[in-house]
N, C-alpha and C positions, 0 to 999 in steps of 0.2 A: 224163442220163435225165430225161424230163419226165413229170409226172403228167397225167391227163386229167380235165377238169372234169365232175362229175356233178351232177345236180339233185335227187337223192334226199334227202329229209329222213330222217336216221337216227334211228330210235326206239331209242335205247340209253340205258342208265343212265349218267349223267354222273358218273363217279367220278374223283376228282382223283388226279394222279400226284404223289408226293412222292419226292424223291431225296436219299439220305443223302450228304452231302459230307464229305470228309476234308480236314483242314487241310493247307495246302501252298502253294507259290507257284512261279512260273516266271519266266524272263527272256526278254525279247524279243531277237530277232536283228536286228542292224542291217543296213541296205542303202541303196542309192542309188535315187533316184526317176527313172524314165524320163520321156519326154515324156507330157503329159496326152493322154487320148483313146485310149490303147493297151489299154484294158480293165483288169480287175482285176489288181493286181500284189501278189504275196506277197513277204515279206521274203526276200532272198537270204542264204544262209548266209555267215557270216564265221568268223574264228577266235575270236570271243567265246564263252566257255563258256555252256552252258545248265544250268538246274537239272534234275536227274534226278527225275522224278515218283516219289512214294512209293507209287503204286498202279499196277497193271497197266492198260494202256490198253484201254478198251472199244472195240468195233468202230466204224468210221465208218459213216454211214448216208446213204442217198439215197431220194427218193420213188419209190413204185411204185404202180401201180393207179389206181383212180378216187378223186377227191375227193368226199367226202360233206358235205352241208350239215347241220349240227347245229341251226342257228337262222338265221332270216332276218328282215328288217324292222328291223334295228338302225339307229339314226341317229347318224352320226359316232362310231362306237365307238372306244375308245382302248386299253383294257387288259383282258386276260383274267385272271381270278383263280380258278383251280381251288382248291377247299377240300379239306383232307385227309380229312374225314369224308364227302365227297360233295357235289355241288352246284357250280355255277359262277356267278360274278358277272362282269358286264361293265359298264364305265363308258361313258357316252355324253357326249362332250365338251360339246356345245352346250346340252343340256338339263339338265346337272348331275344326271343321273339314274344310279342303279345298278340294274341289272336282274338277275334270276336267270334263267338258261337252264334250262328244265324238260326232263325226260326225253323229252317228246314234241315238243320243238322250240319250245314256246311261250315267251313272255317274260312275266315277272312283276316288276312294279315293287317294289323293296325299299326304296329311299330316294331322296329328292331333296334335294340339298344347296343350301339357299336362298341361301347366301352366294356361290355360284359366279357369276362374271361372265364370260361367254364373249365372244370377239371375237378376230379374227385367229387365232393359234395357241393362244390361251389358253382355259381352261374346265376341266372336270373331266377329269383326265388319269390318272395312275397309281394302281393299287391294290396293296396288299400285305397278307398275313395273318401274324399272330403267334399261335402256340398259347398257350393258357392255362398258367399256372404257379402252382400252389398256389391262393391266394385270388384271383389275378388271372385274370379271364375272358379267353378268346380275343378277339382284336381284329382289326379290319380298318382299315388306314390308307388315306387318300386324299390325293392331291396335287391342288390346284386353284388357279385364278386368282380373285382378287377384283378390285375396281376399283383397288386400290392395290398389291397384291403377289401373290406366290404363297405358298401355305402348305400345311402338312400337318396333318391332323386324324386323331384316333383314335376309333373307334366300337366299342362292345362288340358281339360277334358272338353272335347268338341263333338259336334255331330249328333245324330239320332240313331236309335237302334237300326242296324243294317248298314249304317254308314258312320260308325263311331270313329273319332280321331283323337290323337294325342299330340300335343305340342312339344316343343323342344324341351328336353329334360334339364332341370336346374338342380345342382347338388344341394341337398338339405343337410346331410351329415355324412362325413367320411371318416376314415381312420379307425373303423371297426375292425378288430383283428380278423384276418382271413387265414384259413388253413386248408389242407387237402380234405379235412373233415371237420365237423362241428362248427358250422357257420351260422347256426340258428336260421334266421331269415323271415320269420312270420311278421307281417305288419297288420295293424288293425287300428281303426279310429274308435276310441272308447265312447261310452255314453256321456262322458264329460267333454267330448269334442276334441280331445288331444290325441296325438299319434303315439302309438305304442309299437315297440319293436323288440323281438327276441334276438339275442346274440349268443353264439356259442363260445366255448373256450378255445377254439381253433387248435385243439390238441394240446394245450398247455393249461392244465387244471389250476395252476396258481393264479391265473388271471381272474378266475371266478370269485376268489376271496379278496382281490385287490380292488378297493373302492375307487381307485383312480383309473382303472382300466375299463374300457367299454365291453370287454369280452366276458362271457358267462353271466349276462345280466338280462333283465327286462328294463327297457328304457322308456321314458315318458317325456314327450317333447311337444313344443308348439309346431305349427305348420312350417316354420322357418328353421326348425332344428335346434331351438333354444330350450333349456330346461323349463318344463311346465311349472306354473305356480303351484305351490303345495308339495313339490317333490320332497321326500323326507330329509335329504342331505343338501338340498339346493343345487344338486347337479342333475344330470340326465338320468341317474340311476333310480329306478323304482324298486327293484328287488335284486338280490345278488345270490351267489352260491349256486348258479345253474351250470349244467354241463352242456346241454344242447337242446334248449327248448324250441319247439316248432309249432305249438298250438296256442291260440289265445281266444277266449270267448267270455262273455258276461252273462250272468243269470238275470232273472227278472227283478231282483232286488239290487242289481248293480254290482254284485260280487264277481270278482275276476278269477278265471281259471286258466291254467296253463298245463300243457303236456310236455314231458321231458324224457329224452333218451337216457337210460342208465348205461353203465359200462358192461359189466358181465352178469349182474345179478338182478337189479330191479329197475324197471321203467316206472314213471310216476305220473299221476294226475294230481296237481297241486292247486289249492285255494291260495291265491296270491294276496298278501297283505303288504301295504307300503312299508318299505324298509326291512322286509323280512329276508332272512338268510336261509337258503334252502340246502346248505350243507356241503355241496360239492367243492373240492374233492375229499373233504374230511370224512363225509358219510355218503352212502348211497342207499336210497330207500329210507325206511323208517328206522330211526336210531333211538328215539326216546331221549334225545339230548336237548336240554333246555335252551341251548344256544341256537338251535336250528328248528325250522318248521318241518314237521313230518308230512308226507303226502297223504291225501285223502284216500287214494287208492294206489296200490303198487302191483305190478305184474312181473313175472319172470320175463327177461328180455326176449326169449323165444316166442312169447305169446303176444307181444305188442310191438316195440320199436315205434313209438307213436309220433305222428306228424301233426296234421291239422285236427282241430276239434271244433265242434259246433254245439250250441245249446238250442234245443227245440223243446218247447214246453218246459218241463222241469227235469229234462234229461240231458246229461252231457254225453255227446257222441264223439268217440275217438277213433281216428283212422290209423290202422296198424299196418306198418310196412312188412317187417319180417313176419309178424303174426298173421298177415294176409286175412284180415277180418275187420269188422267194425265192432267196437265195444260200446255198450249202452249202460250208463251209470246214472242212477237216480235215487233220491231226489237231489237236485242241485242247490236248493235254497239252504240246506244245512250241510250235511256230509253224505255222500252216496252210500246207500245201504243195500242196493241191489245192483249187481253187475252181470250183464248177459252179453254173449257174443253172437254175432250174426254173420253169415256169408263166409264161414271158415273155409278158406281155400277156393271159394267159388269164383271170385273176381280177381284174385291175385293180390299184389301189393296195393295198399290204399294210401294215398298221399294227403288228400284234403277233403273236408266236408263242410258244407254251409247249409243253412236253412233255405228251403225252396219257397216259392211264392204262395203255395196253398197248404202250408203245414206239413210239407214233405221234406225230404232231404236230398241234396245233390252231392255227389261224391266223385273224386278223380281216382282212377286206377293209375298205377305207376310201375308198369311192367317193362317199359322201354328205357329205364334209367341206367341200364348196365348191370343191375343186380337182380332183375326179375326174369321171368320166362314169358316173353310176349305171346299173346293169344290172338286169334283172328279179331281184327278191328282195334287192337290196342294201339295207343292208350285211349281210354274212353271217359267221357263225362256222363254219369248215369243219374237217373231219377229213382228214388226209393220211397214208395208210399209208406206212410206211418199210421198207426192207430193208437188210441189211448190204451195204456197198459192195464188199466183197471178192468 
């Protein structure tokens, strides 16, 4: 099912969606890789047991109806951050700027991070929100590139929707390898309350297999940048063997998913297990090698080049840059068995997706990043209505 592009600027109150996640995990199903170029491939069932989810599966979803423009005129946007008390922030990669999306579709500058050095795929990337706790004020985290590294900063969150503010940034973690490409950059606060960050290999694949490097990893940390309790090796590393992961989301049972750029053959949607090794640069895509975790879904790179992902209901939604579409994969509680594309070429490059406040989806186009073909109004934050797939 495909949505239809609409040009209407929606004058709606931008309320954030928050989803309560329950702890749990699941296991990937192993399979064998077919020839490249055959379209998306989901894991084939085997005799390997799967973890039974501790919650009932929500419905799978697909897009329906018209796409609405919530905001236009964004410049190389990278991350959408809905806030639980209302209001929405968006990062702009090349300008190092965080803007608030107002209820009438206007954009209001909230902060400019002066240490950001953009170039190639680097700049101001992911955003994440951590609620306040006691004397600790609510915070917004940002991941960005400097001239020498990638780093994560924490800023106090102030103000109300329409007048949001961010305090002085404090460095939480620095020294993440930076390159002209493969900087990772997605941030998310998990259902366990810890901060997760995806990092790229910065163009040096050997970093991904080096347990002492922060490159090519998914990191899990406290709000102060220390290794979170329960990390498999006692360091910041949660998983390794990644090339350029840029999407993070959790399903209703607490299972963690990540999207990853491949090199020339396969892009991946992975179910992340603590301590798991996802193979790069030794393997790309599904290898059937017991040393590594195989992806739940893989796509030819021409059809995906995935960045942000979201989980709505029991569906993983993946934003495709080079593929210029959204991919819908469900069910999420076990391993995806149905994969459908929507908006193929209609909106251009897609950078990020998040659940909206009323069971819908919000997405960022990314046609002004130097690799796309800008259209009228680009770049845009759009609202996509959803319907149960059954």
